[in-house]
ZALUMZA-748231 format. One record per residue (C-alpha): residue number from 0; x, y, z. Coordinates in Angstrom, 3 decimals, m for minus. Example, Ala and Ser with C-alpha at 12.3 -4.5 7.8 and 13.67 -1.06 7.14 Angstrom:
! ZALUMZA-748231
[0; [12.300; m4.500; 7.800]]
[1; [13.670; m1.060; 7.140]]
This chain:
! ZALUMZA-748231
[0; [64.464; 18.929; 165.654]]
[1; [65.539; 20.482; 161.879]]
[2; [68.057; 18.405; 159.747]]
[3; [71.784; 18.820; 159.105]]
[4; [72.215; 21.589; 156.628]]
[5; [73.143; 20.135; 153.106]]
[6; [75.635; 22.923; 152.779]]
[7; [78.997; 24.865; 155.520]]
[8; [79.467; 27.663; 154.584]]
[9; [82.521; 28.625; 151.843]]
[10; [81.833; 25.763; 150.483]]
[11; [81.314; 25.217; 146.389]]
[12; [77.774; 24.873; 144.820]]
[13; [79.328; 21.830; 143.425]]
[14; [80.482; 20.369; 146.239]]
[15; [76.697; 20.996; 147.951]]
[16; [75.216; 17.287; 148.752]]
[17; [71.302; 16.997; 147.043]]
[18; [69.125; 17.791; 147.240]]
[19; [69.004; 21.277; 148.288]]
[20; [67.334; 24.194; 148.549]]
[21; [69.767; 26.731; 146.646]]
[22; [68.833; 30.755; 146.977]]
[23; [70.883; 32.746; 144.078]]
[24; [71.389; 36.005; 145.850]]
[25; [72.441; 38.040; 143.578]]
[26; [69.329; 37.664; 141.717]]
[27; [67.543; 37.672; 145.171]]
[28; [69.030; 41.280; 145.786]]
[29; [67.689; 42.425; 142.670]]
[30; [63.443; 41.468; 142.646]]
[31; [63.928; 43.145; 145.886]]
[32; [65.045; 46.014; 144.460]]
[33; [62.960; 45.663; 141.639]]
[34; [60.060; 45.616; 143.500]]
[35; [60.347; 49.064; 145.609]]
[36; [61.012; 50.426; 141.875]]
[37; [58.109; 49.153; 140.745]]
[38; [55.882; 50.295; 143.474]]
[39; [57.857; 53.430; 144.025]]
[40; [56.251; 54.265; 148.066]]
[41; [52.685; 54.351; 145.560]]
[42; [51.473; 51.792; 148.099]]
[43; [52.351; 50.239; 151.259]]
[44; [54.375; 47.054; 151.074]]
[45; [53.176; 44.258; 153.111]]
[46; [55.387; 41.579; 151.867]]
[47; [53.818; 37.824; 151.974]]
[48; [56.269; 35.214; 153.740]]
[49; [53.771; 32.164; 153.232]]
[50; [56.445; 31.906; 150.362]]
[51; [59.951; 32.006; 151.712]]
[52; [58.095; 30.898; 155.804]]
[53; [61.402; 32.542; 157.104]]
[54; [62.460; 35.732; 159.407]]
[55; [65.798; 36.256; 157.583]]
[56; [64.077; 36.656; 154.208]]
[57; [60.919; 39.033; 155.981]]
[58; [63.715; 40.900; 157.994]]
[59; [65.371; 41.771; 154.358]]
[60; [61.908; 42.596; 152.484]]
[61; [61.624; 44.875; 155.726]]
[62; [64.615; 46.612; 155.286]]
[63; [63.680; 46.675; 151.576]]
[64; [59.995; 48.451; 152.612]]
[65; [58.214; 46.576; 153.588]]
[66; [56.109; 47.806; 156.436]]
[67; [55.591; 44.038; 157.567]]
[68; [54.892; 40.683; 156.240]]
[69; [51.395; 38.445; 156.050]]
[70; [50.962; 34.758; 156.925]]
[71; [48.465; 32.406; 155.755]]
[72; [48.592; 30.144; 159.406]]
[73; [49.405; 31.513; 163.000]]
[74; [52.345; 28.881; 163.126]]
[75; [53.608; 31.198; 161.023]]
[76; [52.517; 34.290; 162.467]]
[77; [54.418; 33.251; 164.974]]
[78; [57.341; 32.731; 164.021]]
[79; [57.247; 35.197; 162.138]]
[80; [57.143; 37.497; 165.331]]
[81; [59.888; 35.027; 167.326]]
[82; [62.389; 35.746; 163.979]]
[83; [61.679; 39.687; 165.089]]
[84; [59.254; 40.420; 162.571]]
[85; [57.123; 43.103; 164.079]]
[86; [53.878; 44.205; 161.736]]
[87; [51.779; 40.888; 160.821]]
[88; [49.063; 40.153; 159.321]]
[89; [47.416; 36.321; 158.702]]
[90; [46.178; 36.811; 155.405]]
[91; [43.362; 33.824; 156.037]]
[92; [40.068; 32.800; 159.019]]
[93; [41.352; 31.587; 162.080]]
[94; [38.641; 29.286; 163.130]]
[95; [38.766; 27.155; 166.997]]
[96; [38.847; 27.603; 170.480]]
[97; [43.161; 26.531; 169.992]]
[98; [44.207; 28.468; 167.587]]
[99; [42.601; 31.952; 168.454]]
[100; [43.638; 32.211; 171.997]]
[101; [47.239; 31.436; 169.982]]
[102; [46.253; 34.830; 168.448]]
[103; [44.753; 36.734; 170.830]]
[104; [48.223; 35.531; 172.629]]
[105; [50.354; 36.548; 169.523]]
[106; [49.082; 39.878; 169.895]]
[107; [49.541; 40.667; 172.638]]
[108; [53.427; 40.762; 171.244]]
[109; [52.739; 41.869; 167.942]]
[110; [50.874; 44.458; 165.480]]
[111; [48.857; 41.719; 164.729]]
[112; [46.063; 41.926; 161.617]]
[113; [43.341; 38.429; 160.521]]
[114; [40.839; 37.806; 158.065]]
[115; [36.845; 38.103; 158.567]]
[116; [34.054; 36.981; 156.343]]
[117; [31.805; 35.007; 158.904]]
[118; [30.113; 36.899; 161.568]]
[119; [30.391; 34.282; 163.973]]
[120; [33.748; 33.917; 163.405]]
[121; [33.566; 38.213; 164.269]]
[122; [31.901; 36.634; 168.592]]
[123; [34.788; 33.365; 168.317]]
[124; [37.690; 35.982; 167.601]]
[125; [36.264; 39.207; 170.330]]
[126; [36.089; 36.319; 173.178]]
[127; [39.575; 35.328; 172.573]]
[128; [40.801; 38.771; 172.852]]
[129; [39.165; 39.464; 175.594]]
[130; [39.369; 36.810; 177.589]]
[131; [43.915; 37.439; 176.276]]
[132; [44.035; 41.577; 177.393]]
[133; [44.165; 41.930; 173.385]]
[134; [43.322; 43.759; 170.553]]
[135; [43.302; 43.139; 166.904]]
[136; [43.054; 44.854; 163.545]]
[137; [40.246; 43.054; 161.716]]
[138; [40.253; 42.989; 157.500]]
[139; [36.112; 41.828; 155.860]]
[140; [37.281; 39.187; 153.005]]
[141; [35.841; 40.877; 150.174]]
[142; [34.911; 38.073; 148.014]]
[143; [36.534; 38.864; 144.770]]
[144; [36.579; 36.065; 141.810]]
[145; [38.695; 33.922; 144.237]]
[146; [35.768; 31.744; 144.783]]
[147; [37.060; 30.331; 147.798]]
[148; [36.822; 32.518; 151.498]]
[149; [35.578; 36.219; 152.103]]
[150; [32.426; 37.439; 152.022]]
[151; [30.006; 39.102; 149.141]]
[152; [30.805; 42.964; 148.135]]
[153; [28.762; 45.227; 148.784]]
[154; [25.613; 45.461; 152.196]]
[155; [26.474; 41.228; 153.229]]
[156; [30.505; 43.203; 153.964]]
[157; [29.194; 46.931; 155.333]]
[158; [27.300; 44.406; 158.145]]
[159; [30.468; 41.938; 159.509]]
[160; [32.538; 45.605; 159.254]]
[161; [29.367; 46.928; 161.451]]
[162; [29.415; 43.665; 163.870]]
[163; [33.618; 44.022; 164.034]]
[164; [32.933; 47.935; 164.979]]
[165; [30.867; 46.828; 167.407]]
[166; [33.570; 44.962; 169.167]]
[167; [35.443; 46.497; 171.631]]
[168; [37.960; 44.821; 171.951]]
[169; [38.603; 44.078; 167.753]]
[170; [40.190; 47.353; 165.818]]
[171; [38.057; 47.751; 162.613]]
[172; [41.396; 47.270; 159.927]]
[173; [38.955; 47.549; 156.098]]
[174; [39.192; 45.516; 153.473]]
[175; [41.470; 42.624; 152.353]]
[176; [40.552; 42.110; 148.469]]
[177; [42.824; 39.066; 146.605]]
[178; [42.452; 37.769; 142.952]]
[179; [44.313; 34.599; 143.620]]
[180; [43.003; 32.876; 140.216]]
[181; [44.599; 36.219; 138.477]]
[182; [47.766; 35.438; 139.529]]
[183; [48.259; 33.036; 136.912]]
[184; [46.336; 33.959; 134.114]]
[185; [48.616; 33.852; 131.478]]
[186; [47.807; 37.353; 128.860]]
[187; [49.057; 40.259; 130.840]]
[188; [45.647; 42.242; 129.365]]
[189; [43.234; 39.003; 130.853]]
[190; [44.642; 39.807; 134.299]]
[191; [44.493; 43.466; 133.909]]
[192; [40.581; 42.767; 133.407]]
[193; [40.192; 40.746; 136.439]]
[194; [41.706; 43.534; 138.631]]
[195; [39.733; 45.600; 137.368]]
[196; [36.369; 43.915; 138.169]]
[197; [38.479; 43.261; 141.444]]
[198; [38.837; 47.025; 142.146]]
[199; [35.159; 47.862; 141.182]]
[200; [33.359; 45.374; 143.507]]
[201; [35.865; 47.228; 146.471]]
[202; [35.161; 50.981; 146.031]]
[203; [31.843; 50.208; 145.622]]
[204; [31.958; 47.918; 149.252]]
[205; [33.418; 50.955; 150.732]]
[206; [31.679; 53.349; 148.745]]
[207; [28.908; 51.932; 151.420]]
[208; [31.246; 51.633; 154.197]]
[209; [31.246; 55.235; 153.955]]
[210; [27.828; 56.298; 153.582]]
[211; [26.970; 53.739; 156.884]]
[212; [30.464; 56.217; 158.900]]
[213; [32.697; 53.631; 158.766]]
[214; [36.264; 54.789; 157.971]]
[215; [37.681; 52.200; 155.843]]
[216; [41.970; 52.903; 156.374]]
[217; [42.846; 49.643; 154.501]]
[218; [42.994; 48.024; 151.458]]
[219; [45.221; 45.332; 150.884]]
[220; [45.541; 42.333; 148.923]]
[221; [47.338; 41.525; 145.443]]
[222; [49.902; 38.426; 144.360]]
[223; [52.976; 39.114; 142.771]]
[224; [51.197; 38.390; 138.767]]
[225; [48.909; 41.195; 138.944]]
[226; [50.431; 44.321; 142.095]]
[227; [51.731; 46.665; 139.365]]
[228; [46.866; 46.798; 138.245]]
[229; [45.851; 46.797; 141.882]]
[230; [48.521; 50.145; 141.460]]
[231; [47.009; 50.958; 138.313]]
[232; [43.601; 50.660; 139.857]]
[233; [44.160; 53.312; 142.811]]
[234; [41.891; 50.872; 145.336]]
[235; [44.706; 49.549; 146.846]]
[236; [46.562; 50.886; 149.701]]
[237; [48.842; 47.678; 150.760]]
[238; [49.584; 44.903; 148.332]]
[239; [50.873; 41.245; 149.263]]
[240; [53.025; 40.040; 146.530]]
[241; [54.906; 36.572; 147.729]]
[242; [56.395; 34.517; 144.723]]
[243; [58.388; 38.217; 143.769]]
[244; [61.491; 37.395; 145.454]]
[245; [62.128; 33.712; 143.793]]
[246; [59.712; 33.384; 140.577]]
[247; [58.821; 29.999; 139.813]]
[248; [58.598; 28.389; 136.530]]
[249; [54.969; 28.678; 136.337]]
[250; [54.852; 32.070; 136.676]]
[251; [57.349; 32.232; 133.974]]
[252; [54.540; 30.597; 131.539]]
[253; [52.723; 33.888; 132.198]]
[254; [53.054; 36.996; 129.547]]
[255; [55.131; 39.764; 131.291]]
[256; [54.456; 43.018; 129.282]]
[257; [54.344; 46.659; 131.233]]
[258; [53.549; 47.585; 134.432]]
[259; [54.225; 44.254; 135.326]]
[260; [58.233; 44.655; 136.239]]
[261; [60.970; 41.357; 135.434]]
[262; [61.399; 38.976; 137.897]]
[263; [64.549; 37.126; 138.261]]
[264; [64.321; 32.963; 138.649]]
[265; [66.816; 33.301; 142.594]]
[266; [65.020; 29.723; 144.008]]
[267; [66.381; 26.422; 142.843]]
[268; [66.485; 22.854; 143.272]]
[269; [69.988; 21.272; 143.309]]
[270; [69.971; 17.994; 142.113]]
[271; [72.282; 14.691; 141.201]]
[272; [72.623; 12.777; 138.288]]
[273; [72.387; 9.237; 140.131]]
[274; [71.430; 6.812; 137.296]]
[275; [72.244; 6.997; 133.682]]
[276; [69.655; 4.068; 132.323]]
[277; [70.039; 4.411; 128.747]]
[278; [71.251; 7.429; 126.152]]
[279; [68.233; 9.765; 125.940]]
[280; [67.104; 9.883; 129.605]]
[281; [68.588; 11.001; 133.064]]
[282; [67.505; 9.569; 136.470]]
[283; [67.900; 12.361; 139.265]]
[284; [67.787; 12.161; 143.088]]
[285; [65.330; 14.671; 142.955]]
[286; [61.218; 13.379; 142.941]]
[287; [59.017; 14.116; 144.715]]
[288; [59.459; 15.106; 148.173]]
[289; [62.511; 17.274; 147.535]]
[290; [59.701; 19.450; 144.064]]
[291; [56.269; 20.261; 144.556]]
[292; [54.892; 19.382; 140.666]]
[293; [50.893; 21.106; 141.948]]
[294; [51.450; 23.280; 139.076]]
[295; [54.209; 21.582; 137.160]]
[296; [57.219; 19.701; 136.592]]
[297; [60.205; 21.924; 137.036]]
[298; [62.465; 23.262; 134.554]]
[299; [65.976; 22.437; 134.083]]
[300; [67.907; 25.751; 134.259]]
[301; [70.122; 26.866; 131.194]]
[302; [70.805; 22.958; 130.378]]
[303; [68.801; 23.181; 126.975]]
[304; [67.401; 20.157; 125.269]]
[305; [67.336; 18.849; 128.894]]
[306; [63.120; 18.176; 129.896]]
[307; [62.263; 16.715; 133.508]]
[308; [58.644; 14.529; 132.436]]
[309; [57.682; 12.651; 135.380]]
[310; [58.862; 12.082; 139.653]]
[311; [58.028; 9.910; 141.974]]
[312; [58.908; 9.528; 145.812]]
[313; [62.893; 10.448; 145.584]]
[314; [63.483; 10.559; 141.288]]
[315; [62.830; 12.423; 138.606]]
[316; [63.096; 11.752; 135.562]]
[317; [65.147; 13.570; 132.504]]
[318; [65.044; 13.868; 129.203]]
[319; [67.594; 14.411; 126.881]]
[320; [67.217; 15.484; 122.718]]
[321; [68.823; 13.960; 120.292]]
[322; [71.837; 16.865; 120.341]]
[323; [71.746; 18.053; 124.213]]
[324; [74.812; 17.582; 126.363]]
[325; [74.405; 14.951; 128.010]]
[326; [75.138; 14.741; 131.636]]
[327; [77.245; 12.311; 133.375]]
[328; [76.761; 10.251; 136.076]]
[329; [76.963; 12.314; 138.947]]
[330; [76.332; 15.290; 137.086]]
[331; [74.133; 18.345; 138.784]]
[332; [71.528; 20.326; 137.920]]
[333; [70.129; 23.591; 138.716]]
[334; [65.739; 22.361; 138.380]]
[335; [63.486; 25.437; 138.187]]
[336; [59.656; 24.890; 141.220]]
[337; [57.580; 24.697; 139.384]]
[338; [55.549; 26.238; 142.890]]
[339; [57.963; 27.840; 145.157]]
[340; [55.563; 28.281; 147.670]]
[341; [55.112; 24.677; 148.535]]
[342; [58.838; 23.370; 147.298]]
[343; [60.032; 25.454; 149.925]]
[344; [57.576; 23.689; 152.515]]
[345; [59.848; 20.930; 152.051]]
[346; [63.644; 22.125; 153.455]]
[347; [64.970; 22.817; 156.915]]
[348; [67.606; 25.329; 154.993]]
[349; [68.478; 27.608; 152.358]]
[350; [71.765; 26.876; 151.257]]
[351; [72.727; 30.955; 149.653]]
[352; [74.849; 31.402; 147.118]]
[353; [76.905; 33.753; 145.598]]
[354; [78.789; 33.564; 142.233]]
[355; [78.483; 29.718; 142.644]]
[356; [80.527; 30.211; 146.501]]
[357; [77.777; 29.437; 149.622]]
[358; [77.874; 32.738; 151.497]]
[359; [75.045; 31.794; 153.793]]
[360; [72.790; 29.203; 155.435]]
[361; [69.204; 30.368; 156.053]]
[362; [66.618; 28.118; 158.403]]
[363; [62.798; 27.936; 156.857]]
[364; [61.973; 28.407; 161.042]]
[365; [57.861; 28.081; 159.624]]
[366; [57.782; 25.526; 157.690]]
[367; [55.987; 22.713; 158.226]]
[368; [53.713; 25.826; 160.428]]
[369; [50.637; 24.936; 158.742]]
[370; [48.471; 25.002; 161.982]]
């Protein structure tokens, strides 16, 4: 059961209880527009909901032009469909009888897609769809440098496509080609070069599919750090950015250059100074349970000379430079998460703020949806 929200509509930001996950609606809406303007209809947008886990945000992404959303887990997809999203791609492999049964049930309620990289999974997926009298779009996940899931480009991918095409309740929908490691390569030129290599693998595989008389309707992939390079390359029909709606501290370390647009920080953790053990240290009530540090510590927003240096379960250490404006006991600071996706999964609510006032509370319906 969801816990009580840390705020009420109409409350001022400084009155919000902490730690709280804050969404700056102005910056968020700017990010939606900037993605749409950057793409300008050249490819389809399928926004990645693993970032936000919130049907309200997904609905706004669709209203801004997205064809639907991606999810990573069946439970996330269930939350999105329940929240009114009619077109969902599980951009991941789904293995195991229970999960496949749930996937098949969901495919009867919405336009659903899933990725595969193994012939055994194709057989299991076909059996689950047949038992449920359902059909599903199936994408080959192509290994393009992520070194995680995926089948090798070329002949292995074609063989898998044949297996999908021969399955009566599976529709071969195309290729899923996502290079996650490229998203945080700092140099813009190096990121573009990596995506150019991925595009070559996509084109060669798509050419072999066409020679085998297997139509490849869609090539989907890309993320918030590279999506305009995929657009430039012309090998992708659909992009899957997720973090663009929020932008975290790690993405801020990337070199940004055209054609990538600049997105704004819209997601913050509001924290309170709970102790001042010395003139150069402040302790916040936001530690590991309030902000993920897998991609580095959060940044202190618009407070020069304050650096968040380490965290324990319930506490965060902020170092105060000698000439910085020091926060007092009870003062509140905004933190930009180091990694937005796992930080979101720590909260039940977005406290949505405009001009310093709480405008809405959006439930994070897919929090904990990792199965």
